[in-house]
C-alpha positions as CSV (number, residue, x, y, z in Angstrom):
1,X,83.9,-43.9,51.1
2,X,87.4,-45.2,51.1
3,X,89.1,-42.1,49.3
4,X,87.8,-40.2,52.7
5,X,90.6,-39.0,55.1
6,X,89.6,-38.7,58.3
7,X,92.2,-36.1,59.0
8,X,91.0,-34.1,56.0
9,X,88.3,-30.9,56.2
10,X,85.7,-33.3,54.6
11,X,85.6,-35.2,57.9
12,X,86.1,-32.1,60.1
13,X,83.6,-30.1,58.6
14,X,80.9,-33.1,58.7
15,X,77.6,-32.2,60.0
16,X,77.2,-34.4,63.3
17,X,73.6,-35.4,64.2
18,X,72.6,-33.1,67.1
19,X,69.2,-34.0,69.0
20,X,67.0,-30.5,69.4
21,X,65.0,-30.7,72.6
22,X,63.7,-33.5,74.4
23,X,62.6,-37.0,73.2
24,X,58.7,-37.8,73.0
25,X,57.9,-41.5,73.2
26,X,54.6,-43.0,71.4
27,X,53.6,-46.8,71.3
28,X,57.5,-47.6,73.0
29,X,59.1,-45.9,70.1
30,X,61.2,-43.0,71.1
31,X,61.1,-40.0,68.7
32,X,64.0,-37.4,68.4
33,X,63.8,-34.0,66.6
34,X,67.3,-33.5,65.2
35,X,69.1,-31.3,62.7
36,X,68.6,-33.8,60.1
37,X,64.8,-34.5,60.9
38,X,63.1,-37.2,62.9
39,X,64.7,-40.4,63.7
40,X,63.1,-43.2,65.7
41,X,64.7,-45.8,68.4
42,X,63.0,-48.7,69.7
43,X,64.3,-51.4,72.4
44,X,63.2,-54.9,71.9
45,X,64.3,-58.0,74.1
46,X,67.0,-58.6,71.8
47,X,68.6,-55.3,71.3
48,X,68.1,-51.9,69.7
49,X,66.6,-50.2,66.4
50,X,67.7,-47.0,64.7
51,X,65.6,-45.6,61.9
52,X,66.8,-42.8,60.5
53,X,65.1,-40.9,57.7
54,X,61.8,-41.5,56.1
55,X,60.9,-45.1,55.8
56,X,61.2,-46.8,52.3
57,X,58.0,-47.4,50.6
58,X,58.9,-50.9,49.7
59,X,60.2,-53.3,52.3
60,X,60.5,-56.5,49.9
61,X,59.7,-59.0,52.8
62,X,63.3,-59.2,53.8
63,X,62.2,-59.4,57.6
64,X,59.9,-62.4,58.4
65,X,59.4,-61.7,61.9
66,X,60.3,-58.2,63.5
67,X,61.9,-58.2,67.0
68,X,58.9,-56.9,69.4
69,X,59.0,-53.5,71.2
70,X,58.7,-53.9,74.9
71,X,57.3,-51.8,77.6
72,X,59.9,-48.7,77.5
73,X,60.2,-46.1,80.1
74,X,62.0,-42.7,78.6
75,X,63.5,-40.4,81.1
76,X,64.1,-37.3,79.0
77,X,66.6,-34.1,79.7
78,X,68.2,-31.5,77.8
79,X,71.4,-32.7,77.3
80,X,70.4,-36.5,77.4
81,X,67.9,-39.3,77.3
82,X,67.7,-42.6,79.0
83,X,65.6,-45.4,77.3
84,X,65.0,-48.6,79.5
85,X,63.0,-51.6,78.5
86,X,63.5,-54.9,80.3
87,X,67.1,-55.4,80.8
88,X,68.3,-53.1,78.5
89,X,69.3,-49.6,79.1
90,X,70.1,-46.8,76.6
91,X,72.0,-43.8,77.1
92,X,72.1,-41.1,74.3
93,X,73.9,-37.8,74.9
94,X,72.3,-35.1,72.5
95,X,75.0,-32.9,71.1
96,X,76.6,-34.5,69.3
97,X,74.5,-37.7,69.4
98,X,76.6,-40.5,70.8
99,X,75.0,-43.6,72.9
100,X,76.1,-46.5,75.2
101,X,73.8,-49.6,75.2
102,X,73.5,-51.9,78.4
103,X,72.1,-54.9,79.3
104,X,72.1,-55.6,83.1
105,X,74.6,-52.6,83.6
106,X,77.2,-54.8,80.9
107,X,77.9,-52.7,77.9
108,X,77.0,-54.1,74.9
109,X,78.0,-51.6,72.3
110,X,78.7,-47.8,72.4
111,X,79.7,-44.7,70.2
112,X,83.7,-45.2,69.6
113,X,85.9,-43.9,72.3
114,X,88.4,-43.2,69.6
115,X,89.1,-39.6,70.2
116,X,91.0,-37.0,68.0
117,X,93.3,-34.0,68.6
118,X,91.0,-31.4,67.1
119,X,87.5,-33.1,67.5
120,X,85.7,-35.4,70.2
121,X,85.4,-37.7,67.7
122,X,87.7,-39.3,65.2
123,X,84.8,-40.8,63.1
124,X,81.3,-39.1,63.5
125,X,79.0,-41.1,66.0
126,X,76.1,-40.4,63.5
127,X,75.9,-38.2,60.6
128,X,74.1,-37.5,57.2
129,X,76.5,-37.3,54.4
130,X,74.6,-35.7,51.4
131,X,71.5,-38.0,51.1
132,X,73.4,-41.3,52.8
133,X,74.1,-41.9,56.7
134,X,77.1,-43.1,58.6
135,X,77.1,-44.3,62.0
136,X,80.1,-45.7,64.2
137,X,80.5,-48.5,66.9
138,X,83.1,-49.0,69.2
139,X,85.5,-52.1,68.8
140,X,87.5,-53.8,71.7
141,X,91.1,-54.0,71.2
142,X,91.9,-57.1,68.6
143,X,87.9,-58.0,68.6
144,X,87.0,-60.2,65.7
145,X,84.1,-59.5,63.5
146,X,82.4,-62.1,61.2
147,X,79.9,-62.2,58.6
148,X,79.1,-60.1,55.5
149,X,78.1,-62.6,53.2
150,X,80.5,-64.7,50.7
151,X,83.8,-63.3,51.1
152,X,86.9,-65.0,49.8
153,X,89.5,-63.6,52.2
154,X,90.0,-64.0,56.2
155,X,86.6,-65.1,57.6
156,X,87.6,-62.2,60.7
157,X,86.9,-59.1,59.1
158,X,88.7,-56.7,60.9
159,X,90.6,-54.5,59.1
160,X,88.9,-54.9,55.8
161,X,86.7,-52.4,54.1
162,X,83.9,-54.3,52.5
163,X,80.7,-53.1,50.6
164,X,77.6,-55.2,50.7
165,X,76.8,-54.8,46.8
166,X,76.4,-57.8,44.5
167,X,78.9,-58.4,41.6
168,X,78.9,-60.7,38.9
169,X,82.7,-61.2,40.5
170,X,84.0,-63.3,37.6
171,X,85.9,-65.5,40.3
172,X,87.0,-65.6,43.9
173,X,90.0,-63.5,44.2
174,X,89.0,-60.2,45.1
175,X,86.7,-58.5,47.5
176,X,83.7,-58.2,45.4
177,X,81.3,-61.0,45.6
178,X,78.0,-62.7,44.3
179,X,76.2,-63.1,47.7
180,X,76.3,-60.0,50.1
181,X,74.5,-59.0,53.4
182,X,74.8,-56.3,55.6
183,X,74.8,-58.3,58.9
184,X,78.2,-58.8,61.0
185,X,78.7,-60.1,64.6
186,X,81.1,-60.5,67.3
187,X,81.7,-63.4,69.4
188,X,81.5,-60.8,72.4
189,X,77.5,-60.9,72.1
190,X,76.5,-57.9,69.7
191,X,75.4,-57.9,65.9
192,X,74.9,-55.5,63.1
193,X,72.1,-55.9,60.7
194,X,71.2,-53.1,58.2
195,X,67.5,-53.9,56.7
196,X,68.0,-52.2,53.5
197,X,68.1,-53.2,49.7
198,X,70.7,-50.5,49.2
199,X,74.7,-50.9,49.4
200,X,76.1,-50.7,52.6
201,X,80.1,-50.0,53.4
202,X,81.4,-51.5,56.2
203,X,84.7,-50.2,57.6
204,X,85.4,-52.8,60.2
205,X,88.5,-51.3,62.1
206,X,89.8,-50.0,59.0
207,X,92.9,-48.3,59.6
208,X,92.6,-45.5,57.1
209,X,89.5,-44.4,59.2
210,X,89.8,-45.9,62.5
211,X,91.5,-49.1,63.3
212,X,89.4,-49.3,66.7
213,X,85.9,-48.3,65.3
214,X,83.4,-50.2,62.8
215,X,82.1,-47.2,60.7
216,X,78.8,-48.2,58.8
217,X,78.0,-46.1,55.5
218,X,74.2,-46.8,54.3
219,X,73.9,-45.5,50.8
220,X,70.5,-44.5,51.2
221,X,67.9,-41.9,52.6
222,X,66.5,-44.0,55.3
223,X,68.6,-46.1,57.2
224,X,67.0,-49.0,59.4
225,X,69.9,-50.4,61.4
226,X,69.5,-53.4,64.1
227,X,71.9,-53.1,66.9
228,X,71.3,-57.0,68.3
229,X,72.7,-58.8,71.4
230,X,72.7,-62.5,71.8
231,X,74.4,-64.6,74.5
232,X,76.3,-66.5,72.0
233,X,77.6,-66.9,68.5
234,X,75.2,-69.6,67.8
235,X,72.3,-67.6,69.3
236,X,73.2,-64.8,67.2
237,X,72.7,-66.9,63.9
238,X,69.5,-68.1,65.5
239,X,68.4,-64.6,66.3
240,X,69.2,-63.2,62.7
241,X,67.8,-65.9,60.6
242,X,64.5,-65.7,62.9
243,X,64.3,-62.3,61.9
244,X,65.2,-62.7,58.3
245,X,63.7,-66.3,57.9
246,X,65.1,-69.9,58.7
247,X,66.1,-72.0,55.5
248,X,63.9,-74.5,54.6
249,X,65.6,-78.4,54.5
250,X,66.1,-79.2,51.0
251,X,64.8,-82.4,49.2
252,X,66.9,-85.7,50.2
253,X,68.0,-86.0,46.6
254,X,69.8,-82.9,46.4
255,X,72.5,-84.1,49.1
256,X,73.8,-86.5,46.3
257,X,76.4,-85.5,43.5
258,X,75.0,-83.0,41.1
259,X,77.3,-83.3,37.9
260,X,77.8,-80.3,35.6
261,X,79.9,-78.9,32.7
262,X,80.2,-75.7,30.9
263,X,78.6,-77.6,28.8
264,X,77.4,-80.8,26.9
265,X,77.2,-79.6,23.3
266,X,74.6,-81.8,22.3
267,X,72.5,-84.9,22.9
268,X,75.2,-87.5,22.1
269,X,77.7,-85.9,24.5
270,X,75.1,-85.4,27.2
271,X,74.0,-89.2,27.1
272,X,77.4,-90.5,26.7
273,X,78.3,-88.9,29.5
274,X,75.4,-89.9,31.5
275,X,75.9,-93.8,30.7
276,X,79.5,-93.1,31.5
277,X,78.8,-92.0,35.0
278,X,76.9,-95.3,35.4
279,X,79.3,-97.7,33.7
280,X,81.9,-96.2,35.9
281,X,79.9,-96.9,39.0
282,X,80.5,-93.2,39.9
283,X,77.9,-92.2,42.9
284,X,75.9,-89.2,41.0
285,X,72.2,-88.1,41.2
286,X,71.7,-85.2,39.3
287,X,73.1,-84.0,35.7
288,X,72.9,-80.5,34.6
289,X,72.2,-78.9,31.3
290,X,74.0,-75.6,31.6
291,X,72.9,-72.5,29.8
292,X,74.3,-73.6,26.5
293,X,73.7,-76.9,26.8
294,X,69.6,-76.6,26.3
295,X,69.3,-73.1,25.1
296,X,70.5,-71.2,21.8
297,X,72.5,-68.2,23.2
298,X,71.7,-66.0,20.5
299,X,68.0,-66.1,21.3
300,X,68.2,-66.9,25.2
301,X,66.4,-66.9,27.8
302,X,62.9,-68.0,26.8
303,X,62.0,-71.5,28.6
304,X,62.7,-72.9,25.3
305,X,64.9,-75.9,23.8
306,X,67.2,-75.3,21.2
307,X,65.5,-77.1,18.2
308,X,68.5,-77.4,16.2
309,X,70.1,-79.9,18.9
310,X,66.8,-81.0,20.8
311,X,64.1,-82.0,18.2
312,X,62.5,-84.4,21.0
313,X,63.4,-82.8,24.8
314,X,61.0,-85.1,26.5
315,X,63.0,-88.2,25.2
316,X,66.0,-86.7,26.4
317,X,64.7,-86.6,30.1
318,X,62.9,-89.9,30.1
319,X,66.1,-91.5,28.8
320,X,68.2,-89.6,31.8
321,X,65.2,-90.7,34.0
322,X,65.5,-94.2,33.0
323,X,69.3,-94.2,34.2
324,X,67.9,-92.7,37.6
325,X,69.3,-88.9,36.9
326,X,67.3,-86.1,38.5
327,X,67.9,-83.2,35.7
328,X,68.8,-79.7,36.4
329,X,68.7,-76.8,34.1
330,X,70.1,-73.2,33.8
331,X,68.2,-70.1,33.6
332,X,69.1,-66.3,33.9
333,X,66.4,-63.4,33.8
334,X,67.2,-61.7,30.5
335,X,65.7,-61.8,27.4
336,X,67.6,-61.3,24.0
337,X,66.6,-58.7,22.1
338,X,66.6,-61.4,19.1
339,X,63.6,-63.5,20.6
340,X,60.2,-62.5,19.8
341,X,59.5,-62.9,23.7
342,X,61.3,-59.6,24.3
343,X,58.7,-57.9,21.9
344,X,56.1,-59.6,23.7
345,X,57.3,-58.5,27.3
346,X,58.2,-55.3,26.0
347,X,54.5,-54.4,24.5
348,X,53.3,-55.7,28.2
349,X,55.7,-53.5,30.2
350,X,57.1,-56.4,32.0
351,X,60.6,-55.4,31.3
352,X,62.8,-53.1,33.0
353,X,62.9,-49.6,31.6
354,X,65.1,-46.9,30.5
355,X,64.5,-43.7,32.3
356,X,65.7,-41.7,29.7
357,X,63.5,-43.3,26.7
358,X,60.7,-44.9,28.7
359,X,61.3,-47.9,26.6
360,X,62.7,-51.2,27.5
361,X,66.3,-51.2,28.9
362,X,68.6,-53.0,26.6
363,X,71.6,-54.3,28.4
364,X,74.8,-54.6,26.7
365,X,77.4,-57.1,27.9
366,X,80.9,-56.3,28.6
367,X,82.4,-58.4,26.3
368,X,86.2,-58.5,28.2
369,X,85.5,-61.8,30.0
370,X,84.0,-63.3,26.9
371,X,86.2,-64.3,23.9
372,X,87.8,-67.8,24.3
373,X,86.5,-68.4,27.7
374,X,82.5,-67.9,27.3
375,X,80.3,-67.4,24.2
376,X,79.6,-63.7,23.8
377,X,75.9,-62.8,24.8
378,X,73.3,-60.9,22.9
379,X,71.8,-57.3,23.9
380,X,68.9,-58.1,26.4
381,X,66.0,-56.7,28.2
382,X,65.9,-57.7,32.2
383,X,62.6,-59.1,33.3
384,X,60.8,-56.6,36.1
385,X,60.2,-58.8,39.1
386,X,58.4,-55.7,41.1
387,X,55.6,-56.1,38.3
388,X,53.0,-58.5,39.5
389,X,52.4,-59.9,36.2
390,X,55.3,-60.0,35.0
391,X,56.7,-62.2,38.4
392,X,53.7,-64.3,37.8
393,X,54.3,-64.8,34.1
394,X,57.9,-66.2,34.8
395,X,56.5,-68.3,37.3
396,X,54.4,-69.8,35.7
397,X,56.7,-70.6,32.6
398,X,58.6,-73.3,34.7
399,X,55.5,-75.2,34.6
400,X,56.1,-76.8,31.1
401,X,59.7,-77.8,32.3
402,X,58.7,-79.3,35.4
403,X,55.9,-81.0,33.7
404,X,58.7,-82.5,31.3
405,X,60.7,-84.1,34.5
406,X,62.9,-81.2,35.4
407,X,63.8,-81.4,38.9
408,X,66.0,-78.4,39.7
409,X,67.0,-75.0,38.4
410,X,70.1,-73.6,38.1
411,X,69.5,-69.8,38.7
412,X,72.3,-67.9,37.4
413,X,73.0,-64.1,37.1
414,X,70.8,-61.6,38.8
415,X,73.8,-58.6,39.2
416,X,73.1,-56.9,36.3
417,X,70.7,-53.8,37.8
418,X,74.0,-51.8,37.4
419,X,72.7,-48.4,35.6
420,X,71.0,-45.4,37.3
421,X,68.8,-45.1,34.2
422,X,67.3,-48.6,35.0
423,X,63.8,-47.9,36.3
424,X,61.3,-50.7,37.8
425,X,57.6,-50.9,37.7
426,X,57.7,-50.0,41.1
427,X,59.4,-46.9,40.7
428,X,62.7,-48.1,42.0
429,X,65.8,-47.4,40.2
430,X,69.7,-48.1,39.7
431,X,71.4,-48.8,43.4
432,X,68.2,-48.9,45.2
433,X,67.1,-52.0,43.0
434,X,70.3,-53.5,42.4
435,X,70.6,-55.8,45.4
436,X,67.1,-56.6,46.0
437,X,66.9,-57.9,42.8
438,X,68.3,-60.9,43.1
439,X,66.0,-61.6,46.3
440,X,62.8,-61.4,44.1
441,X,64.5,-63.5,41.3
442,X,65.6,-66.1,44.0
443,X,62.0,-66.2,45.4
444,X,60.0,-66.4,42.0
445,X,62.1,-69.2,40.8
446,X,61.9,-71.2,44.0
447,X,58.0,-70.5,44.1
448,X,58.0,-72.2,40.6
449,X,59.8,-75.1,42.3
450,X,57.0,-75.5,45.3
451,X,54.5,-75.3,42.7
452,X,55.4,-77.6,40.1
453,X,58.6,-79.9,41.2
454,X,57.6,-83.5,41.7
455,X,60.3,-83.9,43.6
456,X,60.6,-81.1,46.2
457,X,61.6,-77.5,45.6
458,X,65.6,-76.9,45.2
459,X,67.2,-74.3,43.6
460,X,70.9,-73.6,43.1
461,X,71.3,-69.4,43.0
462,X,74.6,-67.5,42.6
463,X,73.6,-64.0,43.6
464,X,71.7,-63.4,47.0
465,X,70.8,-60.9,49.6
466,X,69.1,-60.4,52.9
467,X,66.8,-63.4,53.3
468,X,68.0,-65.6,50.2
469,X,68.4,-68.3,52.6
470,X,64.9,-68.8,52.5
471,X,65.4,-70.4,49.0
472,X,68.0,-72.8,49.1
473,X,70.5,-73.8,47.9
474,X,73.4,-71.1,46.8
475,X,76.9,-72.1,44.8
476,X,79.8,-70.2,44.9
477,X,80.6,-68.8,41.2
478,X,83.3,-69.2,38.7
479,X,86.9,-70.0,40.8
480,X,89.9,-70.4,39.1
481,X,91.0,-73.7,39.0
482,X,94.1,-73.6,41.2
483,X,94.9,-74.0,44.7
484,X,94.1,-70.5,45.9
485,X,90.7,-71.3,44.2
486,X,89.9,-74.1,46.5
487,X,91.0,-72.3,49.5
488,X,88.9,-69.3,48.9
489,X,86.1,-71.2,47.8
490,X,86.1,-73.0,51.4
491,X,86.4,-69.7,53.0
492,X,83.6,-68.1,50.8
493,X,81.1,-71.1,51.9
494,X,82.4,-70.5,55.6
495,X,81.6,-66.9,55.3
496,X,78.3,-67.2,53.8
497,X,77.5,-69.8,56.7
498,X,78.4,-67.3,59.5
499,X,75.8,-64.8,57.5
500,X,73.0,-66.9,58.0
501,X,72.8,-69.1,55.1
502,X,73.5,-72.7,55.9
503,X,73.4,-74.4,52.3
504,X,76.2,-73.8,49.7
505,X,78.2,-75.7,47.2
506,X,81.6,-74.9,45.2
507,X,82.5,-75.5,41.6
508,X,84.7,-78.8,42.2
509,X,87.8,-78.6,40.2
510,X,87.5,-75.1,39.7
511,X,85.7,-73.0,37.1
512,X,88.1,-71.5,34.7
513,X,91.8,-72.1,33.9
514,X,91.8,-75.6,34.0
515,X,95.1,-77.4,33.6
516,X,93.9,-80.8,34.5
517,X,95.8,-81.1,37.6
518,X,94.5,-84.4,39.0
519,X,95.7,-83.8,42.5
520,X,93.8,-80.5,42.7
521,X,91.0,-82.2,41.7
522,X,90.8,-85.0,44.0
523,X,91.7,-82.7,47.1
524,X,88.6,-80.7,45.7
525,X,86.4,-83.6,45.8
526,X,87.5,-84.7,48.9
527,X,86.8,-81.4,50.7
528,X,83.5,-81.0,49.0
529,X,82.1,-84.3,50.3
530,X,81.9,-82.1,53.6
531,X,79.5,-79.4,52.4
532,X,75.8,-79.0,52.3
533,X,75.6,-79.9,48.6
534,X,78.1,-80.8,46.2
535,X,78.6,-80.2,42.4
536,X,81.4,-81.0,39.9
537,X,81.4,-78.1,37.3
538,X,83.8,-75.9,35.4
539,X,84.9,-75.2,31.8
540,X,86.1,-79.0,30.6
541,X,85.0,-82.3,31.6
542,X,84.7,-83.0,35.2
543,X,84.2,-86.5,35.7
544,X,86.8,-88.2,37.8
545,X,88.1,-90.4,34.9
546,X,89.0,-87.5,32.8
547,X,91.6,-86.8,35.2
548,X,93.4,-90.2,35.1
549,X,93.0,-93.7,36.7
550,X,94.3,-92.7,40.0
551,X,92.5,-89.7,40.3
552,X,89.2,-91.6,39.4
553,X,89.7,-94.1,42.2
554,X,90.5,-91.7,44.8
555,X,87.6,-89.5,43.8
556,X,85.0,-92.4,43.5
557,X,86.1,-93.5,47.0
558,X,85.3,-89.7,48.1
559,X,82.2,-89.9,46.6
560,X,80.9,-92.9,48.2
561,X,82.0,-91.9,51.4
562,X,79.6,-88.9,51.1
563,X,76.7,-91.1,50.0
564,X,77.6,-93.0,53.3
565,X,77.3,-90.3,55.3
566,X,73.8,-89.1,54.1
567,X,72.0,-89.9,57.3
568,X,74.6,-87.5,59.0
569,X,74.2,-85.0,56.4
570,X,70.2,-85.0,56.4
571,X,70.2,-84.7,60.3
572,X,72.8,-81.6,60.2
573,X,70.5,-79.9,57.3
574,X,67.6,-80.3,59.7
575,X,69.3,-79.0,62.5
576,X,70.6,-75.9,60.2
577,X,66.4,-75.4,59.3
578,X,65.7,-75.1,62.9
579,X,68.9,-73.0,64.4
580,X,70.1,-71.0,61.5
581,X,73.7,-73.0,62.1
582,X,75.3,-73.7,58.6
583,X,76.0,-77.2,58.1
584,X,79.9,-75.9,57.4
585,X,80.9,-74.1,60.7
586,X,84.1,-72.1,60.9
587,X,86.2,-72.9,64.1
588,X,85.0,-69.7,65.9
589,X,81.1,-70.9,65.7
590,X,82.1,-74.3,66.4
591,X,84.5,-73.5,69.7
592,X,83.2,-70.2,70.9
593,X,85.6,-70.9,74.2
594,X,88.6,-72.0,72.1
595,X,90.3,-68.8,70.7
596,X,93.2,-70.8,69.6
597,X,90.9,-72.4,67.2
598,X,89.7,-69.3,65.5
599,X,92.8,-68.4,64.2
600,X,92.8,-71.9,61.7
601,X,90.0,-70.3,59.2
602,X,90.7,-72.8,56.6
603,X,89.3,-76.0,58.5
604,X,85.7,-76.5,59.9
605,X,83.2,-78.8,61.7
606,X,80.8,-80.5,59.4
607,X,77.7,-80.6,61.5
608,X,78.3,-81.4,65.4
609,X,80.9,-84.2,65.2
610,X,83.0,-84.2,62.2
611,X,86.2,-82.0,62.0
612,X,87.2,-81.1,58.4
613,X,90.9,-80.4,57.3
614,X,91.0,-79.7,53.6
615,X,94.4,-80.2,51.9
616,X,94.9,-77.0,50.5
617,X,98.6,-77.7,48.7
618,X,100.2,-80.2,46.5
619,X,102.1,-82.9,48.3
620,X,99.5,-83.8,50.9
621,X,100.7,-81.8,53.6
622,X,98.4,-80.3,56.4
623,X,98.9,-78.1,59.4
624,X,95.8,-78.0,61.9
625,X,94.8,-77.1,65.1
626,X,92.5,-79.7,67.2
627,X,90.6,-78.5,70.2
628,X,90.7,-80.1,73.6
629,X,89.8,-83.9,73.7
630,X,91.1,-87.2,72.2
631,X,90.7,-87.0,68.5
632,X,90.7,-90.0,65.6
633,X,90.9,-89.7,61.9
634,X,88.4,-91.2,59.8
635,X,89.3,-94.0,57.7
636,X,92.9,-94.2,59.2
637,X,94.7,-97.7,58.7
638,X,97.3,-96.8,61.6
639,X,94.2,-95.9,64.1
640,X,96.0,-93.1,65.6
641,X,95.2,-91.0,68.3
642,X,95.6,-86.9,68.3
643,X,95.7,-84.9,71.5
644,X,93.6,-81.8,71.4
645,X,94.8,-78.4,72.3
646,X,97.8,-78.4,70.4
647,X,98.8,-77.9,66.3
648,X,99.4,-81.0,64.3
649,X,100.8,-81.7,60.6
650,X,100.3,-84.6,58.5
651,X,101.3,-85.6,55.0
652,X,98.6,-87.3,53.6
653,X,98.3,-89.8,50.6
654,X,96.1,-89.0,48.0
655,X,93.5,-91.3,49.0
656,X,93.9,-90.1,52.8
657,X,91.0,-87.5,54.0
658,X,92.1,-85.4,57.4
659,X,88.5,-85.8,59.0
660,X,88.5,-86.2,62.8
661,X,86.0,-87.0,65.6
662,X,86.4,-87.0,69.3
663,X,87.0,-90.3,71.2
664,X,83.2,-91.6,71.8
665,X,81.5,-90.1,69.3
666,X,79.3,-92.4,67.0
667,X,78.8,-90.9,63.3
668,X,75.8,-92.8,61.6
669,X,76.4,-94.3,58.2
670,X,73.9,-95.3,55.4
671,X,74.6,-97.8,53.0
672,X,77.2,-97.6,49.9
673,X,74.6,-96.5,47.2
674,X,74.9,-94.6,43.6
675,X,72.1,-92.8,43.9
676,X,69.4,-91.8,46.4
677,X,66.7,-93.7,44.5
678,X,68.2,-96.7,45.7
679,X,67.1,-96.4,49.2
680,X,63.7,-95.7,50.5
681,X,65.1,-92.9,53.0
682,X,68.7,-91.5,53.0
683,X,68.1,-91.4,56.8
684,X,68.1,-95.2,57.0
685,X,71.2,-96.1,58.9
686,X,73.0,-99.6,58.1
687,X,76.3,-98.7,60.0
688,X,77.9,-96.4,62.6
689,X,81.8,-95.2,63.0
690,X,82.3,-95.6,66.7
691,X,85.1,-93.2,67.4
């Protein structure tokens, strides 16, 4: 879509939607005959819904609570229709289709007013392009737009061209990302949500199309578009997560530190690392066996331990439990053709098929990303989660692992439905299945944890789509181990939170191209203390002492603070479940009335009361904005006061973290512990920071 030139004949000759005749109303849904078939429009108490084309057969339960259509009055004329319901009014002109939505006579959204010399509209108000739909919406001058999933660049998506399509992004440096959601919103009170598994392209004031319009391109025969309205940004997230589901509160232990590495090569390395953690008094709750740590790469994935390294997995797990560790293990939904399980699932018809042959599709990995960095992976089948029996098999297969004592699954990958020749049991293929596959995968593994985990369900997934917030949590995948990787990872988490998913973690220290930069490692740890979840992970050691004595001292100091903040974190997580507010809140969300604050996109509120300024460059210099009020910095030996409504600069010592609270606030603190099993409840308060 980005290659189209709005001044070209392609756009001039587009068949704009025209309503044919007068509208009809049935059960408060208004139906129009058009030159592209029937369309349906309905009003609820939260906005308007446009249903374009024939509804899809499969909805995948992306919507938990549909907005209820309310009593509607239709005034139908030859040239226009007026639809009224509650306080809303939708005025539609017929030729070409264009609209204005108002509430109590205030305009909420409309077709763009961006005109053109040779036609009425620069972008088509509504049109069908081959078997896809395009619709455009008004953008006010400099109006910001947020959401659209985990994105690494500016939180304000104005000016960007974004495609909601999950990728194995191999980092955090481009537009592509692992977690995408076709949901965007403006602080002025409107939101757009496309209820679809299909790719969606968003030209958000994208100048090659129109810098003053939002162009929405739904790559499917059916487009189900919600135009939502809410009085505040917080209300918008509450509304969206009411429709698509609230994230459940994760178990207490998950808020502790998760230690990982790609990867612990054998039992002696794993156990020596676990012992060293306790010997160094490093606060930590979970240790992770990544993919190659417990599986044979040539034959994975098959829920089986590599017998050449793990002759007694139960003893390994019990020994880790004796040191008060929870245990996380890795998986992906791919089965090597070298494993007998592939043949078993192939015969049952439980793998994604190849349309051309009718046989199980064999996925060939792009080896350009492997070599020295990652182990080459075998040709594999892909489990078909649309097959009820395959879904149940995958879910039940986790039981022996949880019975063994595993506490948590790292559900990796899920972006591999890439070929149009891939065919699922339910008849979906290619792009229609691509994004939704990851939701089915997340759901299946989370349900396994709900059934079988002894310590409460918790999941780390890398890829996500609409509704994945129902299966917490997610982590941002594979950042480059440098300062840009740190900054982009923070923005990715904030953007994901602005998209309705409250729980997130990064790969602390960076995943690849690690140069043993002790200062970067410490700053990454310090920033991640103030995130929903915290995992140290990458290629190479991520234990603090691996970066030197000074780094270990500063890192452990930060980790101890994390554990003292557990009562505050738990309270914030419960609030996220109730409201849809993320644990990490971008300034636009936290301070909706202070537009100056919105421009500081690398700082954020952690819950209601703590303002976090990550250090994103060597040397300790930070520049930040504090909203109105009198602020104090946490653990500030100088006990300085900082006046709000202005920009400040500081140079931090390596041990210092720029975290602020307003004078008069009281922050609950817990005991100084090294793992959550040391206390009956992480909600127990032993002290306060009275600002």
